[in-house]
N, C-alpha and C positions, 0 to 999 in steps of 0.2 A: 151241323149242330155245334160241333166242337169250335168251328170258326166263329160262329155267332156268339158263343160263350167267351171266346178269347176277346172278341171286339167288345163285348160288354165290359170285361174286366179291365181292359185297357182304357176305356172311356171313364170308368169309375176311378181308376187310379190317377188318371190325368186331372179329373175334376178335384180329387182330394189334394193332389200336389199343388194345383193352381190355388185352392183355397188357402193352403198354409203359406204359399208365397206371397198372396195377397195380404195375408196377415202381418208378414214382416214389414215393418215400417208403418203399419196402420195405427200403432199405439205411440205413446209419447217417446218411448225409447225405440229407435229404429230396427234393432235386432231381436226384440222380444219375440220368443218362440223358437229361436234358433239354438241348436245344440252343436257346439264347436269343440272338437277334440284336438288338443295340441300334444303333440309327441316330441318332448325334447330328446334328441338322440343319446344313446349310451346311458351310463350311470356311474356314480363316483366309486362304487365298490366293485365294478366289473373286472378291473385289472387284478384284483386280489383273489378272484374266484374263477380261475381259467376252467376248472372242471364244469362249472355250470354254464358259462357263456360258450364254451366250445362244443356242447352237446348239439346234435343236429335236429333241425326241426324242418317240416315240410314247407318249403318257401313257395309252392305252387306248382307241384308236380316234380320237384327237384328238392335236393337236401342241402341246407346251408347252416353255418354255425348260428346258434340262438342269438348271439349278439357279439360286439367287439368292445374292446377298451376305448376306441376312438382315437382321434388325432390330437396333437398338441402343436403349439407354436414352438418356434426354435428356443424360446426362453422357458418353455415348460408349461404355458397356460393351457389347460385341457379343454378339449371339445365339450365334454360333459358339463363343465362348469358354465361354458358360454351358452349352451344350448338351453339349460335350466334357467339361467339368469334372464334370457330373452323370452323364454316361455312364461315366466311369472309376470313379466312387464305385458306381454300380450294378452294374458289372461285378464290382467287388471283393466286394459283398455277395452277389450271386448265386453267385458261385464259391465262397464260404463254405458255401453251402448244397449244393453239389455239382454245380451246372449247368455245362455247357460254354458260355461266353459269348464271343460274336464281335461286334466293333465293325465297323461299315461303313467306318470310316477309322481309320488308326492313331495320328494325331497332329492337331493344330490348325494345321498349317503348309502343307497341300497345297490342290489344286484339285479340286472334285468330291468323290466321284463323282456322276454324274448321277442323278436320281430312279429312273430305270429300273434302273440298275445296283445302287443301293441295295436295291431289291426283289429283284433277280436274286441278290444274295449270299444272301439268306435262302432263296430258292427252291432254289439249288443244294446248299445244306446240308440241305434238307428240315427246316428248323427247326421245333421244337415251336411257337415263337411268335416274333413280331417286334414291337418297339416303336420307334417314331420319335419323337425329343424335338426339341420346338421351344419357343421363347418368342415370343409374338405381338408385333406392332408395332401395336396397336390404339389406339382412341381414349383419350386420357389419362384420362377420367373413368370408364373401365370397368377392371375387374380380375378376376382369377381364372383358374382352369384350365378347359380343355375337352377331353374325351376323345373323339376323332373315330374313328369306324369307317367301313369301306367301304360305299358304296351298290352296288346291282346293276349291274355294267358287263360286258357281253358284247360283244366284239369280235373282230377277227382276231387280236388279240395279247393278249387278257385275258378272263378268266372269273372274277369274284368269287363267283359263286353258292355254290360249295362251302365257302367260308370265312366266309360272313355270319353263320351262327349262332354259330360259335365266336369270332368277332371281337366279337360283341355281348355274349357272356359276358365276353370279356376286359375290354371297355370298361367293363362294370358293375363287375366285381371291382376294376379300377384306380379307378374313380370313388369306390367306397366306401372304398378305402384312402387316397385323397388328402383325404377328408373329415378324416381324423385328423392330417393334417399341420399343424403349428403356423403359423398366420398365413395359411393358404391357404383360399380358398372358391371355390365354383363360379362360373364365369364370369358377370358381370353383363351381358355384352353378346353373348355368343355361345352357340349351342346352347340346350338346354333342361336346366336343373338339372346342368350340367356335362357333358352328353353330347350329341354331335352326330353327323351321318352326311353323308358328302360323296362325290360321285362325279367330282370334278374333280381329284382328287390322284393323280398318276401313281404315287407310291410305294405307295399303297393299291391302285389299279386293277390294277397289274401284280404284285401279291403272289399267290402260291399257298399261302401259309401264313397262319394266323390273325394278324392284324395290327391295330394302331391307331396313330395319330398323336396325340400329346398336345401341345397348347399348354400349357406348364405354369403360365404367368402372362402377364400384359401388361407387356412391358418399357417401355412408354411411361407407364405408370401409376407415380406416385411411390412409393406403398407396395410395389407389386410389385417395383419396381426395387431397393428396400432389401433385399428378401429375396434377389433373384437375385445380389446382389453380396456376400452373406454366405456365406463358406465353412462356418460352422456350419449355416446354414439348408439350403444345398445337399446337405449330409450328411443332414439330416433328410428332405429331399425324396426322396433316393435310398432311404432306409429305407422310406419309404411306397410308393415305386414297387416295391421288392423285395417288400413285404407283399402287394401286389395281384397281381404276377405269380406269386408262390408260390401264393396262393390258387387262381388260375386252373389252374396246372400240377397241383396236388394234386387238382383237381376235374375232371380231363380225362374221367374215366369218366362224368360227367354230360353232356359235351358231344358225345362221338361223334367219328367220323373226319371230317376236314374239308379235308385237303390235296388239291391237285389239280395236274395238269400243265398249265402255261400254254401256249397255242399258241406256235408259232414266230413271231417278229417277221416282219412282212411289209415289204417294201420300198415298197409303194405307200401312198397317203394315203387310202385308202377306209375309211370308218367303217361299212360294212355290217355289220350285226349277223350273227353266225355261230353255229352250234351247236358247242360245244367238249366234247370228252369229259371226264368228271370222275373220272378214275381215282384212286382212293384209294391212299395209300401208307403203309406202316408206317414208324415212326421208325428212323433208322439207329442202330447202337450208338454209345456215347460214344467219341470219338477224341481225340487230343492237340490241344490248343488251338494254332493257329498262332501 
């Protein structure tokens, strides 16, 4: 009986997901109905409030700092300025295609939110997809982008298993799109050909929707820093990111259902692996952008 009920639920969720996927692109604007959460890494006030950003949060069965101040170029251009500038451009471009786009922070003057809250924002919205934007502070000899997908993390507060496949598709679509961004190349020091997988990032581990984190370039590299500080190039990067996200969203029928309900956060520090329900959900109807 339980197997029969599970089969029925799976079939229902698949039909609902397919219906939503078919709706994307069926209207005059191709991404109508999609909810995209863009997470510009760090924030302008983080460096001035170490007590807040250093407090520990459960990143998926282990504890990490709420956030960090982020990297800078050698001349002092901050990562938080770069990520927010690109996020605003990406928001504009995706909205023009009909998507509802929500940023995890409204400006570049605040503190936080924590990595766990950034994931929770997308989870509460039942976002179709979430993308976290960063600029690495790597070795000066290295340059280029890395698209990072989640690894398998199952704990009392996380279960990435249901989003792994769709997140890999998202990473692949974005990686191909970034290949066409002028001046950009796959990372010469991270990942493999511009793709990576990590299980130590709370923003990915706590996600219940398909998600990737992109190190767009290496701010410590002189050539990449020139790109990051160019408004024209940042607009070009946003166009490339838009193309990759659009490709993924319009191909949802290939990827199948992937969202899940994350476990409720525990107040203990236990990292014991637990079995978590993988309830699929249909996408909510488009609503007014806050």
